[in-house]
N, C-alpha and C positions, 0 to 999 in steps of 0.2 A: 503493500500499500504506500509506504515512502516513496520507493522508485517510482510508480503513476506519477506522483503528487511533486518529485522533486525532479525529475528530467524534460517538465514541460519548460519549470521553473532556469533551468539549467542552462537551455534551449535559448528563453527571452533575454536571459543576460548574457549572453553571445551577443545578440542580435544589438539589442540597448545599449554595448558596448561598442558597438561599430554606428551604433544612431550616434553618439556621442560623438564621434570624430566629424562623421558626415553632417552633422546640425554647424559644424563651423561657427565656433566660438573661441576666440581668442583662451588658452587655455593657462593657470597660475603654475610655477611648478618652480623649477629649481634656475637659475638665472639664465643658465645656457638654454635654458629650451622655452626662455621667454622670447626670444625674441623668433622663434620660428613664427613665419606667416601662418596661419591659415586663413581658409576662406568657404564661403558657403557654396553648396554644388563641389566639391572637388571631382565628382566623377567625369567634369568636363576636361580635366588636366590628364584623364589616364588614356593610354593608345588603344585606341578601342578595334585597329586591324593590327593583320601578323607582320606584315611587312615592314610598316615602319617600328613595330616592336625588337624585332629582328637585326637591326639596326640600331639599335639604344635609344629611344621613342624619338627619331627623328624621323623627319618627313617636309619642311618647311622649302628645301632646296634639292630635293631629289624628284627626279622623275615625274611628271605626271601619271598618275592612276586614279582609278573608282573613288581612292576612299583620300581625296587629294581638302576636300572640303576643312574635314580638322587643322589640316595643319596650312594650308593656302592655298585657298579656292582658285588665286591666279593660273595656278596652275595648271589649272581645266580647260584654254585659252590654248594651250599647248599638245593638248591629249590629240592623240593619234587614231582613233578611231570617232564615228560619230555620235555613240552613247556609251555608256558604262553602268553596269547597273554591279553591287560589291555588296556583300553578306558577312560581317564577321560578329563573332563570339566572342567572350572573354570571361572565366572563371576567374572570383576575385573571393579570396581568402579561401579557397578547397581547403585547405585542412584543416580548416577549425568547421564549417558548416559547406556544407553540398549545393544549395540554393540562392546564392550570392552570385549576380554578376553581370554584364555589360552586353547588349545586342545592338550591332551600328547596322541601319539598310544609307546606302548612298545609293544616290541617279545623277549622271549629268548626261546635255544633250548638246551639242554644239550646234550652233545657231547656222554658223557658217566655218569658213577657215580661220575667222580674227575672232569669234565670240563664245560663250557659251552661259547656260543657267545652271545651276544643281540647286537638288532637296537634299537632305539626309535628317534620319532619326537615329535619334541616338539613348536607348532605356538602360535604366539603371535599377536593377529590382533587388529589393533584399530580400525573399524568397513571402514565405507565407508564416507569419508569426499567431500561434493561439494566447490568447490572453485571458485568464482566470482568474476572479474574485475571491472562490475561495473554491475547497478540490469539491465539491458538488456542481459547484457552476460548470454548464452546457459545456461553456465557453466562447469564445468569439477570435473571430481567424481574421485578420488582417494585413495587406497587404504592400510595408509603406516603397515608396517610388519615385526616383525619379527621371523627368526624360527633357530633352535639349530638340528643338524642331526651328531647321535650318535654309534659308532659301539663299544662292548666291549666283553674282552675274559677273563674270569676267570679260574685259578686253582686251587687245592686245595695240596698243599704242605704237606702239612697232613691230618689226620683222622678228627680235629676239627679246622686246620687254613685254609684260601684259601686266597690268592692276583690276583687283575683284573687290568688288563691296558684299559683306555675306550681314544679315537680319537674322538672330537665333530669340526664339522663343524659349522661355525656360520655366520648367512647372517642378518644384520638390513636392511630394506629398508623405512627409514622415512622422507629421503628429498621429497619437494615438487617439481615436474617439472615447469620448468616455460619457459621462453626465454630464459633469460641468466644462466642457473644456468641444470647441469647434477643432472638427480635422481638418477645416479647410486648409486647401494645397497652396502655398506658396511662390508668388508667382513673379518674372522678370522678364525685363527685353533688353537683347546687349548686338552690337553691331563690332562686325569686325573689318580694318582693311588692310588689306592685300598688296607683295608687288611679285612678280619673279620674272628673272630676267638665262636665258639662253641663248648660248651665243651661237652662229655658226660653227661647221667644224674646221679646225684647223690642221693642217697638213703639216707634222713631223718629220723629226727625222727618221723613223721607225714607225709611228703609228702616228692615227689620228686623233683630235683632241676636242674637246666640246666643254665648255666652262658654265657652271649652273650657278643663280644666289639667289635668295630670297628673301622675305618678312612677312610677319605677320605679327598685326596689333588687334588680339583677340579680344571678347569681351568687356565690351567698352560700354559703359552702362549705368545705372546706377544700381543701388542694394537692395538683398531680397530681405523680404520683412516675413516670420512664421506667422507671428501673435499681432492681431492689431492692437496699437499702441505701443508693441516692445521694441525690442532691439532689433537694427538691422544691422544685416552682414553684408561685405563685402564680397562683390563677385571677382572669381578670378582673374580679373584683367593681367593679359600677358605679352609682353613683346619678345617677338622670337624671328630671331636672324641664321642666317645659314652661308657656307659657300662650298660648292663642289665642283670636281673635274669627273669628266668619261677618259678613259684611258681607251679607244678604241682600238684594237689590236689588228681587226682583221675584220671581214660582213660575218662572222660565226664569236667573237671574242669582244665581251665588254666589259671593264672592270671602273665600277664608281667611287669614288672614293667622296664622301661627305663631312663637315663640320656645322656643326649646329650650336648656339646660344640662346639661353631663357633665361627672363628676369618675370617675375610677380609685381607687377605694375599696382601694389597693395602696401600702403605704409606699413610702417617694423613698428610693431609692439614696443615702448616703451615708459620706462618712469619720469612720467611727463613732471610730479608733483619734487622732486628728488629726496624721497624718502629712504628710497634704497630698496625698495621692494614695487610689482607691477601689484598693484593692489584694483578694486571695485573702481577707486575712485580714476584712476589712470585707465583704464578700461573704459570707462565711461566717454572720456574727452577722446583714444583712441573709436570708438565708436561713433562719436558728432562728425566726425568730418567725412564728408561728400563722397561717391564714389569718386567722381569726376574729378577733385581736388586731391582725392587719395592718386588717382595715376600720376599726373604732374609733382606730388610731395613724395613718390615713395623711393624717386631718383638719388634723395638727399640728407633724406631724415632719419639715417641710421646714426644711430648715441655714436660709435666711433669712427664715423665717419666715411671718406674713400674708402678705406680695409673693407670694412663691412660691406658697406654698397658691392665690392667685386664677390663679397661670397654669396652675397643673394643672388648672382649667375648661378646656373646648370649650364655643363657643358658635354656634349656630346660629341662619338668619332664614327664615323661606321663607315662600313665598307661593304658590296654588291658584284658577288661576280654573275654576270648573262654569259649562256650559251646560245647559239641561235633562237634567244631571246623566248628559248623555252624550259630552261632550267635553272634556275638564280641560286647561288646560295649565298649568304648574308651572315655578316656580325657584326658586333656593335657593343661598343662601352658608355656608358652615362655616368656620370659623377656629378655631387651635391656637394655643397660645404656637410660637413661633424656638426656644426651650429647653427643649420640650415635645414634639415633636412633628415642629412645624412644618406640620401638614398646614395646609393655607389654598385653598380651591376654589370655583365659583363651576359650580352646574349647575341643567341645561335639562333638562323631562321634558314627556309627553302623557298623555293616556288618553284610551281609545276605547271605548263601551259600544253593544253591540247585544243587547238581548233582555237574555237572564241573564251572557252572556261582556263579557267587559271586558279589553283589551288594554292595560299602560303600559309606554312605554319610559323611560329616560333615559339623560343624555349629561353628562361632566363634564370641567370647565375648569380644569385645578391653575392657582393664582397665587403659587406658594410655587419658591423654588429646588431645594426637596427634591423631587426626581420621587415624583408619586403612581402607585403602581402601576396603580389603574384610570381615570389618564390618557386622553382619550380612547377611551373604553370603552362601548360602546352597550349595556344592560341591558332586558333584559325581562322581564316578570311575564304571566302569563294567569292570569284570575280568576274563579269561575264562582260567581253570588249565584244560588242556591236553594229553593224552598219556599215559605211563606208570608209577609207581608210583619205589620213590624212595627211601628211609628205609635209613638216619641218624642214625646209632648210638651216 
């Protein structure tokens, strides 16, 4: 009888712990942990496709694919096929619970050789939780979840450069319904501004080459509020930029190398009143800053100055080998400062293309003392490339 009552409680406690992370309120703790930047709806920062995950969570300057919406929608203007459909699933905290995951669906369509539009949906589910007031209670099933619905338009401004704008509707339904609480979801809107550069092929002594570069300022918007009149939380506004180069060894063999940098455009938590710790008063001051002003202040508000600002940048290095554009091998490394989250990991990935369909897989190996929620997790994506082929010189 004790096990019958205890097991559901333990299951609920596990998911409530996850919810406490997902609700994204700045946490109080040790001094080093106090300056870790947390936000609402952090699922928007999870790599939703296996190709990007296999290269160390990067995609702002890689070649265009059906999953470019999350990383850099400006890449769609350089897509090589008329349209593409991408489906992906990422198990989350698989070693703890089995029903938490991120699903992603993407669609793009090239209007012409120079422009394209795209839509996508990312859905993060925490599975089912059974709530009971007493051991004899029938129980109520709740399904906390979050999702983001995106739309974008990209346009080539020259044969080698494109830009894009994207709009995003965000909904976060993490509250539990009870007699005295409204379980209405928290909603918000955000926009992205992105650019992508892809050079013409350049002939070198022993190979041809092509440069790639990109940037994306994502989730620009206000804040999200879970309770009417309650605390507002920052969206994960983010600056991402990268540079890459393709070694075109011959018509069958291509090696692409890419580097990428990223920074949350969110203010740094700090001791505003100078009493030696970050307390509720400091948190109130922090939360009172608007989302838009926080984007600009995030470049110069770190208490330890420029050195701490640099620690708020993450960086990644990735490589992709392609044989006959049908078989791909990938690897990458991602690094984050130990004082700002300590995510450090290697990634491996592979892709297999047969006619119009492509399957991508990735696997993550954490190198940090802080366990990664995606450690030892196999992720997969399925892509369909359809319609006429466009040649981007």
